[in-house]
C-alpha positions as a Markdown table, in Angstrom:
| # | Residue | x | y | z |
|---|---|---|---|---|
| 1 | Met | -14.9 | -11.9 | -3.8 |
| 2 | Thr | -12.4 | -9.7 | -1.8 |
| 3 | Asp | -9.6 | -11.3 | 0.2 |
| 4 | His | -9.8 | -9.1 | 3.3 |
| 5 | Gly | -6.4 | -10.4 | 4.5 |
| 6 | Thr | -4.7 | -9.1 | 1.3 |
| 7 | Ser | -6.9 | -5.9 | 1.5 |
| 8 | Asp | -5.7 | -5.3 | 5.1 |
| 9 | Leu | -2.1 | -6.0 | 4.3 |
| 10 | Ala | -2.3 | -3.6 | 1.3 |
| 11 | Gly | -3.7 | -0.9 | 3.6 |
| 12 | Arg | -1.1 | -1.3 | 6.2 |
| 13 | Leu | 1.6 | -1.2 | 3.6 |
| 14 | Arg | 0.2 | 2.1 | 2.2 |
| 15 | Arg | 0.1 | 3.5 | 5.7 |
| 16 | Thr | 3.8 | 2.4 | 6.3 |
| 17 | Leu | 4.7 | 4.1 | 2.9 |
| 18 | Ala | 3.0 | 7.3 | 4.1 |
| 19 | Asp | 4.8 | 7.2 | 7.4 |
| 20 | His | 8.2 | 6.8 | 5.7 |
| 21 | Leu | 7.4 | 9.7 | 3.3 |
| 22 | Val | 6.2 | 12.0 | 6.2 |
| 23 | Arg | 9.4 | 11.0 | 8.2 |
| 24 | Asp | 11.7 | 11.7 | 5.1 |
| 25 | Gly | 10.1 | 15.0 | 4.6 |
| 26 | Cys | 8.7 | 14.1 | 1.2 |
| 27 | Leu | 5.1 | 14.2 | 2.2 |
| 28 | Thr | 3.9 | 17.3 | 4.1 |
| 29 | Asp | 0.3 | 17.9 | 2.9 |
| 30 | Pro | -2.4 | 16.0 | 4.7 |
| 31 | Ala | -4.4 | 15.7 | 1.6 |
| 32 | Trp | -1.5 | 14.0 | -0.2 |
| 33 | Arg | -1.0 | 11.6 | 2.7 |
| 34 | Ala | -4.6 | 10.7 | 2.6 |
| 35 | Ala | -4.2 | 10.0 | -1.1 |
| 36 | Val | -1.2 | 7.8 | -0.6 |
| 37 | Glu | -3.1 | 5.9 | 2.1 |
| 38 | Ala | -6.3 | 5.4 | 0.0 |
| 39 | Val | -5.2 | 4.7 | -3.5 |
| 40 | Pro | -4.7 | 1.0 | -4.2 |
| 41 | Arg | -1.5 | 1.2 | -6.3 |
| 42 | Glu | -1.5 | -2.7 | -6.6 |
| 43 | Val | -4.5 | -2.5 | -8.9 |
| 44 | Phe | -2.5 | -0.6 | -11.5 |
| 45 | Leu | 0.3 | -3.2 | -11.4 |
| 46 | Gly | -1.8 | -6.0 | -12.7 |
| 47 | Ser | 0.0 | -9.1 | -13.6 |
| 48 | Ala | 3.4 | -7.3 | -13.4 |
| 49 | Val | 3.7 | -8.2 | -9.7 |
| 50 | Thr | 2.4 | -11.1 | -7.9 |
| 51 | Gly | 1.0 | -11.2 | -4.4 |
| 52 | Pro | 2.0 | -13.4 | -1.5 |
| 53 | Thr | 1.4 | -16.9 | -2.1 |
| 54 | Gly | 1.1 | -18.0 | 1.5 |
| 55 | His | 4.3 | -19.9 | 1.3 |
| 56 | Gly | 6.6 | -17.4 | 2.9 |
| 57 | Asp | 7.2 | -15.5 | -0.5 |
| 58 | Arg | 7.2 | -11.7 | -0.3 |
């Protein structure tokens, strides 16, 4: 089952990352921006990183 709250947060974070990369001039190609926004990097991290616990952790 997918946690839509976590999924929505991950999508917002990817868009924020893309915004920063565009603003810094590091991301100029619209296709690469779309990839940054679409690819769920958290899937590749596995247990190396824990997600929010709901207790104010980040």
